[in-house]
Backbone as CSV, one residue per row, in Angstrom:
resi,resn,N_x,N_y,N_z,CA_x,CA_y,CA_z,C_x,C_y,C_z
1,MET,0.846,-1.174,0.000,0.000,0.000,0.000,0.894,1.240,0.000
2,GLU,0.619,2.135,-0.919,1.438,3.336,-1.047,0.890,4.462,-0.179
3,LEU,1.802,5.259,0.300,1.426,6.431,1.076,1.269,7.602,0.109
4,LEU,0.094,8.189,0.099,-0.184,9.309,-0.800,0.272,10.598,-0.138
5,VAL,1.238,11.255,-0.746,1.748,12.513,-0.222,1.359,13.611,-1.206
6,ILE,0.653,14.605,-0.700,0.228,15.718,-1.544,1.062,16.926,-1.160
7,THR,1.804,17.440,-2.104,2.622,18.620,-1.850,1.935,19.852,-2.421
8,GLY,2.399,21.005,-2.018,1.831,22.249,-2.533,1.995,22.373,-4.032
9,THR,3.145,21.941,-4.538,3.353,22.025,-5.980,2.479,21.030,-6.712
10,GLY,2.222,19.885,-6.099,1.342,18.896,-6.719,-0.076,19.411,-6.845
11,ILE,-0.550,20.069,-5.799,-1.895,20.646,-5.831,-1.957,21.754,-6.872
12,ALA,-0.936,22.600,-6.906,-0.907,23.703,-7.868,-0.901,23.178,-9.295
13,GLU,-0.164,22.109,-9.547,-0.131,21.527,-10.895,-1.491,20.967,-11.287
14,LYS,-2.164,20.293,-10.354,-3.485,19.736,-10.660,-4.502,20.838,-10.942
15,VAL,-4.445,21.919,-10.163,-5.376,23.029,-10.384,-5.084,23.695,-11.725
16,ALA,-3.817,23.906,-12.032,-3.442,24.567,-13.275,-3.808,23.721,-14.489
17,ASN,-3.730,22.404,-14.366,-4.032,21.517,-15.493,-5.502,21.153,-15.587
18,SER,-6.303,21.557,-14.606,-7.722,21.214,-14.637,-8.445,22.064,-15.678
19,LEU,-9.643,21.626,-16.012,-10.427,22.349,-17.015,-10.981,23.664,-16.474
20,ASN,-11.268,23.709,-15.203,-11.861,24.907,-14.587,-11.093,25.321,-13.340
21,PRO,-9.921,25.914,-13.493,-9.156,26.307,-12.294,-9.833,27.418,-11.509
22,TRP,-10.715,28.184,-12.149,-11.369,29.292,-11.454,-12.301,28.800,-10.375
23,ILE,-12.816,27.590,-10.528,-13.689,27.032,-9.491,-12.900,26.851,-8.199
24,TYR,-11.711,26.265,-8.303,-10.879,26.043,-7.123,-10.433,27.369,-6.504
25,LEU,-10.055,28.307,-7.341,-9.612,29.605,-6.837,-10.760,30.358,-6.168
26,SER,-11.962,30.217,-6.711,-13.137,30.858,-6.107,-13.441,30.263,-4.747
27,ILE,-13.315,28.946,-4.621,-13.560,28.290,-3.335,-12.567,28.782,-2.298
28,ILE,-11.308,28.906,-2.683,-10.291,29.399,-1.762,-10.584,30.838,-1.358
29,LEU,-10.958,31.678,-2.313,-11.253,33.080,-2.029,-12.460,33.225,-1.110
30,ILE,-13.521,32.485,-1.386,-14.726,32.551,-0.551,-14.410,32.082,0.858
31,SER,-13.629,31.012,0.974,-13.247,30.509,2.301,-12.442,31.549,3.063
32,ALA,-11.506,32.207,2.397,-10.681,33.224,3.046,-11.536,34.401,3.513
33,VAL,-12.489,34.812,2.705,-13.367,35.928,3.077,-14.233,35.554,4.274
34,LEU,-14.758,34.320,4.296,-15.582,33.887,5.421,-14.776,33.810,6.714
35,ILE,-13.569,33.294,6.633,-12.716,33.195,7.822,-12.356,34.588,8.331
36,ALA,-11.991,35.489,7.432,-11.648,36.853,7.831,-12.864,37.565,8.413
37,GLY,-14.022,37.373,7.823,-15.240,37.990,8.331,-15.597,37.501,9.712
38,ARG,-15.430,36.219,9.943,-15.715,35.664,11.264,-14.744,36.221,12.301
39,TYR,-13.473,36.328,11.937,-12.468,36.879,12.850,-12.797,38.326,13.202
40,ILE,-13.129,39.129,12.204,-13.451,40.538,12.430,-14.714,40.669,13.276
41,PHE,-15.732,39.857,12.982,-16.968,39.887,13.760,-16.700,39.554,15.220
42,ASN,-15.892,38.525,15.462,-15.567,38.145,16.840,-14.804,39.254,17.559
43,ARG,-13.896,39.923,16.863,-13.148,41.028,17.477,-14.091,42.179,17.848
44,ILE,-15.047,42.485,16.984,-16.000,43.564,17.259,-16.845,43.216,18.476
45,VAL,-17.335,41.982,18.532,-18.166,41.558,19.654,-17.370,41.596,20.949
46,MET,-16.138,41.124,20.926,-15.311,41.137,22.145,-15.018,42.569,22.595
47,ASN,-14.784,43.481,21.665,-14.542,44.874,22.020,-15.786,45.519,22.633
48,GLN,-16.951,45.180,22.095,-18.188,45.742,22.642,-18.475,45.204,24.038
49,LYS,-18.164,43.936,24.273,-18.405,43.349,25.594,-17.467,43.927,26.640
50,SER,-16.236,44.215,26.243,-15.272,44.719,27.214,-15.361,46.232,27.369
51,GLY,-16.068,46.905,26.496,-16.235,48.342,26.608,-15.090,49.140,26.032
52,LYS,-14.203,48.501,25.304,-13.074,49.210,24.706,-13.522,49.897,23.419
53,LYS,-12.870,51.021,23.151,-13.131,51.719,21.888,-11.812,51.874,21.168
54,HIS,-11.761,51.409,19.920,-10.546,51.546,19.082,-10.874,52.317,17.852
């Protein structure tokens, strides 16, 4: 049984050679925006609870 090792360059090559690389890039972008939005929302809520103003 072989051990499947996925490297960053391997993933990049598969995305670049795929028929629709924009789908993968869109998923990454949407995920990044959601994670950043959640982080910012949590920071705002924590600041409001503690009474700090920045």
